TORKOL-4160 file (C-alpha; in steps of 0.2 Angstrom, whole numbers, padded with zeros to 4 digits, m for minus):
124
<pt num="1" X="m0040" Y="m0400" Z="0102"/>
<pt num="2" X="m0049" Y="m0385" Z="0097"/>
<pt num="3" X="m0050" Y="m0381" Z="0078"/>
<pt num="4" X="m0058" Y="m0368" Z="0068"/>
<pt num="5" X="m0059" Y="m0368" Z="0049"/>
<pt num="6" X="m0065" Y="m0354" Z="0038"/>
<pt num="7" X="m0071" Y="m0355" Z="0020"/>
<pt num="8" X="m0081" Y="m0345" Z="0007"/>
<pt num="9" X="m0068" Y="m0332" Z="0003"/>
<pt num="10" X="m0065" Y="m0326" Z="m0015"/>
<pt num="11" X="m0065" Y="m0312" Z="m0028"/>
<pt num="12" X="m0080" Y="m0302" Z="m0030"/>
<pt num="13" X="m0084" Y="m0285" Z="m0038"/>
<pt num="14" X="m0090" Y="m0270" Z="m0028"/>
<pt num="15" X="m0108" Y="m0272" Z="m0023"/>
<pt num="16" X="m0107" Y="m0290" Z="m0023"/>
<pt num="17" X="m0110" Y="m0303" Z="m0010"/>
<pt num="18" X="m0100" Y="m0317" Z="m0001"/>
<pt num="19" X="m0105" Y="m0330" Z="0013"/>
<pt num="20" X="m0091" Y="m0335" Z="0024"/>
<pt num="21" X="m0092" Y="m0351" Z="0035"/>
<pt num="22" X="m0083" Y="m0356" Z="0051"/>
<pt num="23" X="m0083" Y="m0374" Z="0056"/>
<pt num="24" X="m0077" Y="m0377" Z="0074"/>
<pt num="25" X="m0073" Y="m0393" Z="0083"/>
<pt num="26" X="m0066" Y="m0399" Z="0100"/>
<pt num="27" X="m0075" Y="m0385" Z="0110"/>
<pt num="28" X="m0088" Y="m0392" Z="0121"/>
<pt num="29" X="m0092" Y="m0378" Z="0133"/>
<pt num="30" X="m0110" Y="m0372" Z="0136"/>
<pt num="31" X="m0106" Y="m0354" Z="0133"/>
<pt num="32" X="m0095" Y="m0348" Z="0119"/>
<pt num="33" X="m0093" Y="m0333" Z="0107"/>
<pt num="34" X="m0088" Y="m0334" Z="0089"/>
<pt num="35" X="m0081" Y="m0319" Z="0081"/>
<pt num="36" X="m0076" Y="m0313" Z="0063"/>
<pt num="37" X="m0060" Y="m0303" Z="0062"/>
<pt num="38" X="m0051" Y="m0296" Z="0047"/>
<pt num="39" X="m0034" Y="m0290" Z="0043"/>
<pt num="40" X="m0029" Y="m0280" Z="0027"/>
<pt num="41" X="m0010" Y="m0279" Z="0022"/>
<pt num="42" X="m0001" Y="m0267" Z="0033"/>
<pt num="43" X="m0016" Y="m0264" Z="0045"/>
<pt num="44" X="m0020" Y="m0270" Z="0062"/>
<pt num="45" X="m0033" Y="m0284" Z="0064"/>
<pt num="46" X="m0050" Y="m0277" Z="0068"/>
<pt num="47" X="m0066" Y="m0285" Z="0074"/>
<pt num="48" X="m0081" Y="m0287" Z="0062"/>
<pt num="49" X="m0095" Y="m0296" Z="0070"/>
<pt num="50" X="m0098" Y="m0309" Z="0085"/>
<pt num="51" X="m0112" Y="m0320" Z="0091"/>
<pt num="52" X="m0115" Y="m0329" Z="0107"/>
<pt num="53" X="m0120" Y="m0348" Z="0108"/>
<pt num="54" X="m0133" Y="m0346" Z="0122"/>
<pt num="55" X="m0144" Y="m0332" Z="0117"/>
<pt num="56" X="m0138" Y="m0326" Z="0100"/>
<pt num="57" X="m0132" Y="m0309" Z="0106"/>
<pt num="58" X="m0123" Y="m0300" Z="0093"/>
<pt num="59" X="m0111" Y="m0285" Z="0091"/>
<pt num="60" X="m0104" Y="m0277" Z="0075"/>
<pt num="61" X="m0091" Y="m0265" Z="0070"/>
<pt num="62" X="m0099" Y="m0249" Z="0064"/>
<pt num="63" X="m0093" Y="m0249" Z="0046"/>
<pt num="64" X="m0102" Y="m0266" Z="0042"/>
<pt num="65" X="m0118" Y="m0262" Z="0051"/>
<pt num="66" X="m0133" Y="m0265" Z="0039"/>
<pt num="67" X="m0122" Y="m0274" Z="0026"/>
<pt num="68" X="m0115" Y="m0290" Z="0036"/>
<pt num="69" X="m0126" Y="m0303" Z="0045"/>
<pt num="70" X="m0119" Y="m0316" Z="0057"/>
<pt num="71" X="m0128" Y="m0331" Z="0061"/>
<pt num="72" X="m0126" Y="m0348" Z="0069"/>
<pt num="73" X="m0131" Y="m0367" Z="0068"/>
<pt num="74" X="m0126" Y="m0374" Z="0085"/>
<pt num="75" X="m0130" Y="m0392" Z="0081"/>
<pt num="76" X="m0119" Y="m0391" Z="0066"/>
<pt num="77" X="m0105" Y="m0381" Z="0075"/>
<pt num="78" X="m0106" Y="m0368" Z="0061"/>
<pt num="79" X="m0106" Y="m0349" Z="0061"/>
<pt num="80" X="m0109" Y="m0339" Z="0045"/>
<pt num="81" X="m0105" Y="m0321" Z="0039"/>
<pt num="82" X="m0116" Y="m0315" Z="0025"/>
<pt num="83" X="m0108" Y="m0300" Z="0017"/>
<pt num="84" X="m0118" Y="m0289" Z="0006"/>
<pt num="85" X="m0114" Y="m0273" Z="m0003"/>
<pt num="86" X="m0096" Y="m0277" Z="m0002"/>
<pt num="87" X="m0084" Y="m0262" Z="m0005"/>
<pt num="88" X="m0065" Y="m0262" Z="m0009"/>
<pt num="89" X="m0062" Y="m0257" Z="0009"/>
<pt num="90" X="m0068" Y="m0274" Z="0014"/>
<pt num="91" X="m0053" Y="m0282" Z="0006"/>
<pt num="92" X="m0044" Y="m0292" Z="0019"/>
<pt num="93" X="m0040" Y="m0309" Z="0026"/>
<pt num="94" X="m0055" Y="m0314" Z="0037"/>
<pt num="95" X="m0053" Y="m0325" Z="0052"/>
<pt num="96" X="m0065" Y="m0333" Z="0064"/>
<pt num="97" X="m0061" Y="m0335" Z="0082"/>
<pt num="98" X="m0068" Y="m0342" Z="0098"/>
<pt num="99" X="m0068" Y="m0338" Z="0116"/>
<pt num="100" X="m0076" Y="m0346" Z="0132"/>
<pt num="101" X="m0090" Y="m0337" Z="0141"/>
<pt num="102" X="m0106" Y="m0328" Z="0136"/>
<pt num="103" X="m0099" Y="m0310" Z="0134"/>
<pt num="104" X="m0099" Y="m0303" Z="0116"/>
<pt num="105" X="m0083" Y="m0293" Z="0112"/>
<pt num="106" X="m0073" Y="m0288" Z="0097"/>
<pt num="107" X="m0056" Y="m0286" Z="0106"/>
<pt num="108" X="m0044" Y="m0299" Z="0098"/>
<pt num="109" X="m0034" Y="m0302" Z="0113"/>
<pt num="110" X="m0049" Y="m0309" Z="0122"/>
<pt num="111" X="m0051" Y="m0323" Z="0110"/>
<pt num="112" X="m0043" Y="m0340" Z="0114"/>
<pt num="113" X="m0043" Y="m0350" Z="0097"/>
<pt num="114" X="m0041" Y="m0344" Z="0079"/>
<pt num="115" X="m0043" Y="m0351" Z="0062"/>
<pt num="116" X="m0031" Y="m0349" Z="0047"/>
<pt num="117" X="m0041" Y="m0336" Z="0038"/>
<pt num="118" X="m0049" Y="m0335" Z="0021"/>
<pt num="119" X="m0045" Y="m0321" Z="0009"/>
<pt num="120" X="m0059" Y="m0309" Z="0002"/>
<pt num="121" X="m0054" Y="m0297" Z="m0012"/>
<pt num="122" X="m0067" Y="m0284" Z="m0018"/>
<pt num="123" X="m0061" Y="m0277" Z="m0035"/>
<pt num="124" X="m0067" Y="m0273" Z="m0052"/>
C-alpha cells in the first residue's frame, strides 16, 4: 500500500524559512516523480515543485523560483522542500504526491498518490 506523509509545516513570519519533509513507502518502481502541491482556502490546488528519482530533473512553479528548493534522498525514501523568503501568499496546506514514470509535471490529475497535507501559515 502506497503511503506519503508530510511534516514540517507551521507558523512563520514573512521572510522566514521552513523545511517540509515527505516520507513515502510502498512504492518500489524504478522511475517515479515526487511533487509538492499547495492549496489555499477557496483556491484551486496548484503545483509548486517536483523532482524525478532517476536523474533529479526538476520543475518549479514560476512564483517560487529562487525561493524554494526541492531535494531527495532516495535511500531514505525522503523528499524535502526548503522554503526561504516566505510571503503571506505562500500560506496554504502543502501536499506531497507521487506518480509513476520519469516525466516531471505539475499537473495534479497526473499524480496517483497523495499525502494528507501539512499547513503552512506565513503571518506577522
